[in-house]
LUMROLO-89065 format. One record per residue (C-alpha): residue in three letters; x, y, z. Coordinates in steps of 0.25 Angstrom, whole numbers, padded with zeros to 4 digits. Example, Ala and Ser with C-alpha at 12.3 -4.5 7.8 and 13.67 -1.06 7.14 Angstrom:
<atoms>
[atom ALA; [0049; -0018; 0031]]
[atom SER; [0055; -0004; 0029]]
</atoms>
This chain:
<atoms>
[atom MET; [0135; 0019; 0084]]
[atom ALA; [0121; 0017; 0079]]
[atom LEU; [0127; 0011; 0066]]
[atom THR; [0135; 0001; 0075]]
[atom ARG; [0123; -0004; 0082]]
[atom TRP; [0116; -0006; 0069]]
[atom LEU; [0127; -0014; 0063]]
[atom LEU; [0128; -0022; 0076]]
[atom PHE; [0113; -0025; 0075]]
[atom PHE; [0115; -0031; 0062]]
[atom PHE; [0127; -0040; 0067]]
[atom LEU; [0118; -0045; 0078]]
[atom LEU; [0106; -0049; 0069]]
[atom PRO; [0104; -0064; 0070]]
[atom ALA; [0107; -0073; 0058]]
[atom SER; [0092; -0077; 0058]]
[atom VAL; [0088; -0064; 0052]]
[atom HIS; [0095; -0069; 0039]]
[atom LEU; [0103; -0057; 0036]]
[atom SER; [0108; -0063; 0023]]
[atom ALA; [0107; -0049; 0017]]
[atom ALA; [0116; -0042; 0027]]
[atom LEU; [0129; -0049; 0023]]
[atom PRO; [0141; -0043; 0030]]
[atom THR; [0152; -0035; 0024]]
[atom HIS; [0164; -0029; 0030]]
[atom ASP; [0169; -0015; 0033]]
[atom SER; [0183; -0009; 0031]]
[atom GLN; [0187; -0015; 0044]]
[atom GLY; [0182; -0029; 0040]]
[atom GLN; [0170; -0029; 0049]]
[atom GLU; [0157; -0036; 0044]]
[atom LEU; [0145; -0026; 0042]]
[atom PRO; [0131; -0030; 0039]]
[atom THR; [0126; -0025; 0025]]
[atom LEU; [0113; -0026; 0017]]
[atom ALA; [0121; -0024; 0004]]
[atom PRO; [0121; -0039; -0001]]
[atom MET; [0105; -0039; 0001]]
[atom LEU; [0103; -0025; -0006]]
[atom GLN; [0112; -0030; -0018]]
[atom GLU; [0101; -0040; -0020]]
[atom VAL; [0089; -0032; -0017]]
[atom ASN; [0093; -0018; -0023]]
[atom PRO; [0091; -0022; -0038]]
[atom ALA; [0077; -0026; -0035]]
[atom VAL; [0074; -0011; -0030]]
[atom VAL; [0071; -0001; -0041]]
[atom ASN; [0070; 0014; -0042]]
[atom ILE; [0057; 0018; -0049]]
[atom ALA; [0056; 0031; -0057]]
[atom THR; [0042; 0036; -0061]]
[atom TYR; [0039; 0047; -0071]]
[atom SER; [0026; 0054; -0073]]
[atom HIS; [0021; 0066; -0081]]
[atom GLN; [0012; 0076; -0074]]
[atom GLN; [0005; 0087; -0081]]
[atom ALA; [0004; 0101; -0076]]
[atom TYR; [-0010; 0108; -0074]]
[atom ASN; [-0017; 0118; -0066]]
[atom PRO; [-0021; 0112; -0052]]
[atom LEU; [-0034; 0121; -0052]]
[atom LEU; [-0038; 0112; -0065]]
[atom ASN; [-0038; 0100; -0056]]
[atom ASP; [-0051; 0105; -0050]]
[atom PRO; [-0063; 0100; -0059]]
[atom PHE; [-0070; 0113; -0056]]
[atom PHE; [-0060; 0122; -0063]]
[atom ARG; [-0059; 0113; -0075]]
[atom ASN; [-0074; 0113; -0077]]
[atom PHE; [-0074; 0128; -0074]]
[atom PHE; [-0064; 0131; -0085]]
[atom ASP; [-0069; 0120; -0094]]
[atom ILE; [-0056; 0113; -0094]]
[atom PRO; [-0056; 0098; -0100]]
[atom GLU; [-0054; 0088; -0090]]
[atom ARG; [-0042; 0081; -0097]]
[atom SER; [-0035; 0094; -0101]]
[atom TYR; [-0033; 0101; -0088]]
[atom ARG; [-0020; 0093; -0084]]
[atom ARG; [-0014; 0095; -0098]]
[atom GLY; [-0001; 0103; -0097]]
[atom PRO; [0015; 0101; -0096]]
[atom SER; [0019; 0088; -0090]]
[atom LYS; [0030; 0086; -0080]]
[atom ARG; [0038; 0073; -0079]]
[atom GLN; [0039; 0068; -0065]]
[atom GLN; [0048; 0057; -0059]]
[atom SER; [0048; 0050; -0046]]
[atom ALA; [0056; 0039; -0040]]
[atom GLY; [0053; 0027; -0032]]
[atom SER; [0057; 0012; -0030]]
[atom GLY; [0053; -0002; -0033]]
[atom VAL; [0056; -0016; -0031]]
[atom ILE; [0058; -0028; -0041]]
[atom VAL; [0050; -0039; -0036]]
[atom ASP; [0050; -0048; -0049]]
[atom ALA; [0062; -0048; -0057]]
[atom LYS; [0057; -0057; -0068]]
[atom ASP; [0045; -0048; -0071]]
[atom GLY; [0051; -0035; -0067]]
[atom ILE; [0041; -0032; -0057]]
[atom VAL; [0043; -0020; -0048]]
[atom LEU; [0036; -0016; -0035]]
[atom THR; [0034; -0002; -0031]]
[atom ASN; [0025; 0008; -0025]]
[atom TYR; [0013; 0013; -0033]]
[atom HIS; [0016; 0028; -0029]]
[atom VAL; [0030; 0026; -0035]]
[atom VAL; [0024; 0024; -0049]]
[atom LYS; [0011; 0031; -0047]]
[atom ASP; [0007; 0040; -0059]]
[atom ALA; [0020; 0037; -0066]]
[atom ASP; [0021; 0037; -0081]]
[atom GLU; [0034; 0030; -0082]]
[atom VAL; [0041; 0021; -0071]]
[atom GLN; [0056; 0018; -0072]]
[atom VAL; [0062; 0007; -0063]]
[atom SER; [0077; 0008; -0061]]
[atom LEU; [0086; -0004; -0055]]
[atom VAL; [0098; -0003; -0046]]
[atom ASP; [0106; -0007; -0058]]
[atom GLY; [0103; 0005; -0066]]
[atom ARG; [0093; -0001; -0075]]
[atom ASN; [0079; 0006; -0078]]
[atom PHE; [0066; 0000; -0083]]
[atom GLN; [0053; 0006; -0087]]
[atom ALA; [0042; 0000; -0078]]
[atom LYS; [0028; -0004; -0080]]
[atom VAL; [0018; -0002; -0069]]
[atom ARG; [0011; -0016; -0068]]
[atom GLY; [0001; -0011; -0057]]
[atom VAL; [-0001; -0004; -0044]]
[atom ASP; [-0008; -0005; -0031]]
[atom VAL; [-0011; 0009; -0027]]
[atom ASP; [-0017; 0005; -0013]]
[atom LEU; [-0004; -0002; -0009]]
[atom ASP; [0005; 0007; -0017]]
[atom ILE; [0011; -0004; -0025]]
[atom ALA; [0015; -0003; -0040]]
[atom VAL; [0021; -0015; -0048]]
[atom LEU; [0030; -0011; -0060]]
[atom GLU; [0036; -0020; -0070]]
[atom ILE; [0050; -0018; -0077]]
[atom ASP; [0056; -0026; -0089]]
[atom GLY; [0070; -0029; -0085]]
[atom SER; [0079; -0041; -0083]]
[atom ASP; [0089; -0045; -0072]]
[atom LEU; [0080; -0039; -0061]]
[atom THR; [0081; -0041; -0047]]
[atom GLU; [0068; -0044; -0038]]
[atom ALA; [0067; -0042; -0023]]
[atom LYS; [0064; -0054; -0015]]
[atom ILE; [0050; -0052; -0008]]
[atom ALA; [0048; -0056; 0007]]
[atom ASP; [0036; -0058; 0015]]
[atom SER; [0033; -0045; 0022]]
[atom ASN; [0023; -0052; 0031]]
[atom TYR; [0036; -0057; 0039]]
[atom LEU; [0041; -0042; 0041]]
[atom ARG; [0043; -0038; 0056]]
[atom VAL; [0046; -0025; 0062]]
[atom GLY; [0061; -0023; 0064]]
[atom ASP; [0065; -0031; 0051]]
[atom PHE; [0076; -0024; 0044]]
[atom VAL; [0072; -0018; 0030]]
[atom ILE; [0078; -0011; 0019]]
[atom ALA; [0072; -0001; 0010]]
[atom ILE; [0077; 0000; -0004]]
[atom GLY; [0072; 0011; -0014]]
[atom ASN; [0074; 0024; -0022]]
[atom PRO; [0073; 0035; -0011]]
[atom PHE; [0072; 0050; -0017]]
[atom GLY; [0076; 0044; -0031]]
[atom LEU; [0090; 0042; -0025]]
[atom GLY; [0091; 0027; -0030]]
[atom GLN; [0091; 0014; -0023]]
[atom THR; [0093; 0016; -0008]]
[atom VAL; [0093; 0007; 0004]]
[atom THR; [0088; 0010; 0018]]
[atom THR; [0086; 0000; 0030]]
[atom GLY; [0077; -0001; 0042]]
[atom VAL; [0068; -0010; 0049]]
[atom VAL; [0053; -0013; 0048]]
[atom SER; [0047; -0003; 0058]]
[atom ALA; [0033; -0008; 0057]]
[atom LEU; [0023; -0017; 0049]]
[atom GLY; [0009; -0015; 0045]]
[atom ARG; [0008; 0000; 0045]]
[atom THR; [-0005; 0005; 0040]]
[atom GLY; [-0014; 0017; 0041]]
[atom LEU; [-0003; 0026; 0035]]
[atom GLY; [-0012; 0031; 0023]]
[atom ILE; [-0001; 0028; 0013]]
[atom GLU; [-0008; 0017; 0005]]
[atom GLY; [-0021; 0010; 0004]]
[atom TYR; [-0016; -0003; 0010]]
[atom GLU; [-0005; -0001; 0021]]
[atom ASN; [0003; -0012; 0028]]
[atom PHE; [0016; -0005; 0028]]
[atom ILE; [0030; -0010; 0033]]
[atom GLN; [0036; 0002; 0040]]
[atom THR; [0051; 0003; 0040]]
[atom ASP; [0062; 0013; 0044]]
[atom ALA; [0070; 0010; 0032]]
[atom SER; [0071; 0024; 0025]]
[atom ILE; [0060; 0025; 0014]]
[atom ASN; [0060; 0038; 0006]]
[atom PRO; [0053; 0044; -0006]]
[atom GLY; [0058; 0035; -0018]]
[atom ASN; [0058; 0022; -0009]]
[atom SER; [0044; 0020; -0012]]
[atom GLY; [0042; 0006; -0019]]
[atom GLY; [0056; 0002; -0015]]
[atom ALA; [0060; -0011; -0007]]
[atom LEU; [0059; -0014; 0008]]
[atom VAL; [0067; -0027; 0010]]
[atom ASN; [0071; -0035; 0022]]
[atom LEU; [0086; -0039; 0025]]
[atom ARG; [0085; -0051; 0015]]
[atom GLY; [0082; -0041; 0004]]
[atom GLU; [0067; -0046; 0003]]
[atom LEU; [0057; -0036; -0001]]
[atom ILE; [0047; -0034; 0010]]
[atom GLY; [0040; -0020; 0007]]
[atom ILE; [0039; -0009; -0004]]
[atom ASN; [0043; 0004; 0002]]
[atom THR; [0032; 0014; 0000]]
[atom ALA; [0030; 0026; 0010]]
[atom ILE; [0037; 0033; 0022]]
[atom LEU; [0031; 0041; 0033]]
[atom ALA; [0038; 0055; 0031]]
[atom PRO; [0032; 0066; 0039]]
[atom ALA; [0044; 0075; 0036]]
[atom GLY; [0046; 0071; 0022]]
[atom GLY; [0057; 0061; 0024]]
[atom ASN; [0060; 0047; 0029]]
[atom ILE; [0058; 0046; 0044]]
[atom GLY; [0060; 0031; 0045]]
[atom ILE; [0045; 0027; 0043]]
[atom GLY; [0043; 0020; 0029]]
[atom PHE; [0033; 0010; 0024]]
[atom ALA; [0033; -0001; 0014]]
[atom ILE; [0023; -0010; 0008]]
[atom PRO; [0024; -0024; 0013]]
[atom ILE; [0029; -0033; 0001]]
[atom ASN; [0018; -0043; 0003]]
[atom MET; [0007; -0032; 0001]]
[atom ALA; [0015; -0026; -0011]]
[atom ARG; [0017; -0040; -0017]]
[atom SER; [0002; -0043; -0016]]
[atom SER; [-0001; -0031; -0024]]
[atom MET; [0010; -0034; -0034]]
[atom GLU; [0005; -0048; -0037]]
[atom GLN; [-0009; -0043; -0040]]
[atom ILE; [-0004; -0032; -0049]]
[atom LEU; [0005; -0041; -0057]]
[atom ARG; [-0006; -0052; -0058]]
[atom ASP; [-0019; -0043; -0060]]
[atom GLY; [-0014; -0030; -0063]]
[atom LYS; [-0021; -0024; -0050]]
[atom VAL; [-0022; -0026; -0036]]
[atom GLU; [-0036; -0031; -0030]]
[atom ARG; [-0038; -0031; -0015]]
[atom GLY; [-0048; -0040; -0009]]
[atom THR; [-0057; -0039; 0003]]
[atom ILE; [-0065; -0048; 0012]]
[atom ASP; [-0076; -0038; 0014]]
[atom ILE; [-0075; -0035; 0029]]
[atom SER; [-0074; -0022; 0037]]
[atom VAL; [-0064; -0022; 0048]]
[atom GLN; [-0060; -0012; 0059]]
[atom ASP; [-0048; -0010; 0068]]
[atom ILE; [-0049; -0015; 0082]]
[atom THR; [-0050; -0004; 0092]]
[atom PRO; [-0049; -0005; 0107]]
[atom ASP; [-0064; -0004; 0108]]
[atom LEU; [-0066; -0014; 0098]]
[atom ARG; [-0056; -0023; 0105]]
[atom ARG; [-0064; -0022; 0118]]
[atom ALA; [-0077; -0024; 0111]]
[atom PHE; [-0074; -0036; 0104]]
[atom ARG; [-0066; -0042; 0116]]
[atom LEU; [-0053; -0043; 0109]]
[atom SER; [-0040; -0045; 0116]]
[atom ASN; [-0031; -0033; 0119]]
[atom GLY; [-0021; -0032; 0107]]
[atom GLN; [-0030; -0040; 0098]]
[atom HIS; [-0026; -0037; 0084]]
[atom GLY; [-0035; -0037; 0071]]
[atom ILE; [-0047; -0030; 0065]]
[atom LEU; [-0062; -0031; 0067]]
[atom VAL; [-0072; -0036; 0056]]
[atom THR; [-0083; -0026; 0056]]
[atom ASP; [-0091; -0030; 0044]]
[atom VAL; [-0091; -0042; 0035]]
[atom LYS; [-0098; -0040; 0021]]
[atom PRO; [-0109; -0050; 0019]]
[atom GLY; [-0105; -0061; 0008]]
[atom SER; [-0091; -0057; 0009]]
[atom SER; [-0079; -0067; 0009]]
[atom ALA; [-0077; -0063; 0024]]
[atom GLU; [-0091; -0066; 0028]]
[atom GLN; [-0090; -0079; 0020]]
[atom ALA; [-0077; -0083; 0028]]
[atom GLY; [-0084; -0080; 0041]]
[atom VAL; [-0079; -0066; 0045]]
[atom LYS; [-0088; -0059; 0055]]
[atom VAL; [-0090; -0045; 0060]]
[atom GLY; [-0082; -0044; 0073]]
[atom ASP; [-0071; -0053; 0069]]
[atom VAL; [-0056; -0048; 0071]]
[atom ILE; [-0047; -0051; 0060]]
[atom VAL; [-0034; -0054; 0066]]
[atom SER; [-0026; -0058; 0053]]
[atom ILE; [-0027; -0061; 0039]]
[atom ASP; [-0018; -0072; 0033]]
[atom GLY; [-0010; -0072; 0046]]
[atom ASP; [-0006; -0057; 0045]]
[atom ARG; [-0012; -0050; 0057]]
[atom THR; [-0022; -0039; 0055]]
[atom ARG; [-0021; -0027; 0065]]
[atom SER; [-0029; -0016; 0058]]
[atom VAL; [-0038; -0013; 0047]]
[atom ALA; [-0028; -0006; 0038]]
[atom GLN; [-0019; -0019; 0040]]
[atom TRP; [-0030; -0028; 0036]]
[atom ARG; [-0033; -0020; 0023]]
[atom SER; [-0018; -0021; 0019]]
[atom GLN; [-0018; -0036; 0023]]
[atom LEU; [-0031; -0039; 0015]]
[atom ALA; [-0026; -0030; 0003]]
[atom VAL; [-0015; -0040; -0001]]
[atom LYS; [-0024; -0052; -0001]]
[atom GLY; [-0029; -0055; -0015]]
[atom VAL; [-0043; -0056; -0020]]
[atom GLY; [-0047; -0070; -0020]]
[atom ARG; [-0038; -0075; -0008]]
[atom LYS; [-0042; -0080; 0005]]
[atom VAL; [-0037; -0074; 0018]]
[atom LYS; [-0036; -0080; 0032]]
[atom LEU; [-0042; -0071; 0042]]
[atom LEU; [-0039; -0074; 0057]]
[atom LEU; [-0051; -0068; 0065]]
[atom LEU; [-0054; -0066; 0079]]
[atom ARG; [-0069; -0069; 0082]]
[atom GLU; [-0074; -0068; 0097]]
[atom GLY; [-0060; -0072; 0102]]
[atom GLU; [-0058; -0083; 0093]]
[atom ASP; [-0048; -0084; 0081]]
[atom LEU; [-0055; -0088; 0068]]
[atom GLU; [-0048; -0090; 0054]]
[atom LEU; [-0055; -0087; 0041]]
[atom GLN; [-0052; -0088; 0026]]
[atom VAL; [-0058; -0076; 0019]]
[atom GLY; [-0058; -0073; 0004]]
[atom VAL; [-0053; -0060; -0002]]
[atom VAL; [-0062; -0054; -0012]]
[atom ALA; [-0061; -0042; -0021]]
[atom PRO; [-0067; -0029; -0016]]
[atom GLN; [-0078; -0022; -0023]]
[atom GLN; [-0073; -0010; -0031]]
[atom LEU; [-0081; 0001; -0038]]
[atom ILE; [-0075; 0011; -0048]]
[atom VAL; [-0083; 0024; -0049]]
[atom ASP; [-0082; 0031; -0063]]
[atom LYS; [-0096; 0035; -0063]]
[atom ALA; [-0106; 0041; -0053]]
[atom SER; [-0109; 0027; -0048]]
[atom ILE; [-0106; 0030; -0033]]
[atom HIS; [-0109; 0045; -0033]]
[atom PRO; [-0107; 0056; -0043]]
[atom LEU; [-0097; 0063; -0033]]
[atom LEU; [-0088; 0050; -0033]]
[atom VAL; [-0086; 0048; -0048]]
[atom GLY; [-0072; 0044; -0051]]
[atom ALA; [-0069; 0037; -0038]]
[atom LYS; [-0066; 0022; -0037]]
[atom PHE; [-0070; 0015; -0024]]
[atom GLU; [-0066; 0002; -0018]]
[atom ASN; [-0072; -0005; -0006]]
[atom SER; [-0063; -0006; 0006]]
[atom PRO; [-0056; -0020; 0008]]
[atom ASN; [-0062; -0019; 0022]]
[atom GLY; [-0076; -0017; 0017]]
[atom ASP; [-0077; -0004; 0026]]
[atom GLY; [-0078; 0007; 0016]]
[atom VAL; [-0074; 0011; 0002]]
[atom LEU; [-0060; 0015; -0004]]
[atom VAL; [-0058; 0026; -0014]]
[atom ALA; [-0049; 0018; -0024]]
[atom GLY; [-0047; 0029; -0034]]
[atom LEU; [-0052; 0042; -0040]]
[atom ALA; [-0053; 0045; -0055]]
[atom PRO; [-0045; 0058; -0058]]
[atom ASN; [-0053; 0071; -0060]]
[atom SER; [-0066; 0064; -0056]]
[atom ARG; [-0076; 0069; -0046]]
[atom ALA; [-0071; 0059; -0035]]
[atom ALA; [-0057; 0064; -0037]]
[atom TYR; [-0061; 0078; -0032]]
[atom SER; [-0070; 0072; -0021]]
[atom GLY; [-0060; 0072; -0010]]
[atom LEU; [-0058; 0057; -0010]]
[atom ARG; [-0044; 0050; -0013]]
[atom PRO; [-0040; 0036; -0017]]
[atom GLY; [-0039; 0028; -0005]]
[atom ASP; [-0050; 0035; 0003]]
[atom PHE; [-0058; 0025; 0012]]
[atom ILE; [-0073; 0029; 0012]]
[atom TYR; [-0080; 0023; 0024]]
[atom GLY; [-0093; 0032; 0024]]
[atom ALA; [-0102; 0040; 0015]]
[atom ASN; [-0113; 0050; 0018]]
[atom ARG; [-0111; 0047; 0033]]
[atom GLN; [-0113; 0032; 0031]]
[atom ARG; [-0103; 0021; 0033]]
[atom ILE; [-0099; 0013; 0020]]
[atom SER; [-0092; 0000; 0018]]
[atom ASP; [-0092; -0002; 0003]]
[atom ILE; [-0094; 0005; -0011]]
[atom GLU; [-0109; 0000; -0011]]
[atom GLY; [-0111; 0008; 0002]]
[atom LEU; [-0104; 0020; -0003]]
[atom ILE; [-0113; 0020; -0015]]
[atom ARG; [-0125; 0018; -0007]]
[atom VAL; [-0122; 0030; 0002]]
[atom VAL; [-0117; 0041; -0007]]
[atom GLN; [-0127; 0039; -0018]]
[atom ARG; [-0138; 0045; -0008]]
[atom ASN; [-0132; 0059; -0010]]
[atom PRO; [-0128; 0063; -0024]]
[atom ARG; [-0122; 0076; -0020]]
[atom GLU; [-0113; 0073; -0008]]
[atom ILE; [-0105; 0062; -0002]]
[atom LEU; [-0099; 0062; 0012]]
[atom LEU; [-0088; 0051; 0013]]
[atom GLN; [-0081; 0046; 0025]]
[atom ILE; [-0066; 0044; 0021]]
[atom GLN; [-0054; 0038; 0027]]
[atom ARG; [-0041; 0042; 0021]]
[atom SER; [-0027; 0039; 0027]]
[atom GLY; [-0033; 0035; 0040]]
[atom ASN; [-0041; 0048; 0041]]
[atom GLY; [-0056; 0049; 0040]]
[atom PHE; [-0064; 0061; 0035]]
[atom TYR; [-0076; 0064; 0027]]
[atom VAL; [-0077; 0068; 0012]]
[atom VAL; [-0089; 0076; 0006]]
[atom ILE; [-0091; 0075; -0009]]
[atom ARG; [-0101; 0084; -0016]]
</atoms>
């Protein structure tokens, strides 16, 4: 009965939806039935299976502690020596440029891989080269040397709507190419703690381990997202999957192909979500969306454009801004040197400003230039100018055993609020023996004491 209702729904869809992909076929009784097969015949060759191979050396886990290595006088570079084991994992990817053999996938699919193999639906296999990665967005760009490749057509993911039909194509559990269907369940999902920049498409199309890096397409067969994660409290699919919007993924890919890396810009302001108390205090209308500007860095592009403390940012380049997390993701895809159009609300009046996007300041700590206890840490100013991000930790460094993790957001040190790297340096250098840091990780705030 449920299947009958589903089929009837497809028959009743208006012609304006342009279901050119769902061409009818006939059953054994000659009845017309909808099918996605013609569309999938065009799209499937663009979706690839990815196999990665890596070697992991065995070692005693106790020797991972530098205290034991020092106590037993074990050289730093020799404690990991031992028999190695070849490991294999599987994932998915999408060919987005047939001419140059460019494949888009997730970073976590190829992370730590010594060898990456790409398999096409026609049985061909290629050795892939990793052109570059965007760790914060979980995107990797691969290149294969092949002819007669098929590329996926790319849609504008900004036009997605909740309720749009979507199809997920990938390689779940290493089974080979698999197709699942569903709808867009929600848009702009943030705060999940999965990636550094989150603005996910949520879908109930089944996404399972191995689907990562695969295609999420619309009924025209156009690529709208890169499948990347699932919410699986019981370890399996429960109908809540997440995909990176293709507009965000494409922005990273273009920078990687052009510059070999991804550089995210900032406009040097601090922002805050609007709470009910703030809405009343600033006399905002009930239901007013946006984020509140709490600080503007002197001499910044935002100050020069006329942005002021107390302004409410309503949208950026026409896209509505509802939360700080969404703002970070929206700004993340704007290239350094571009100008963005901000729609502001100031004292009840709409105001439109053009603001230049500039490169954030970065600092790599490979000496005791910030603090002896933080040697080996890489820090980066938050794009919002409201703290410091832990961008990386050198293996086996003092910072690697400090309790910090890449992606941590530091907003306080030694009981003082900090907004940038300079502030962190100024505060922590006052106490050479101990640091007290206020950290936010995956939406949770806590203290870390480093001695």
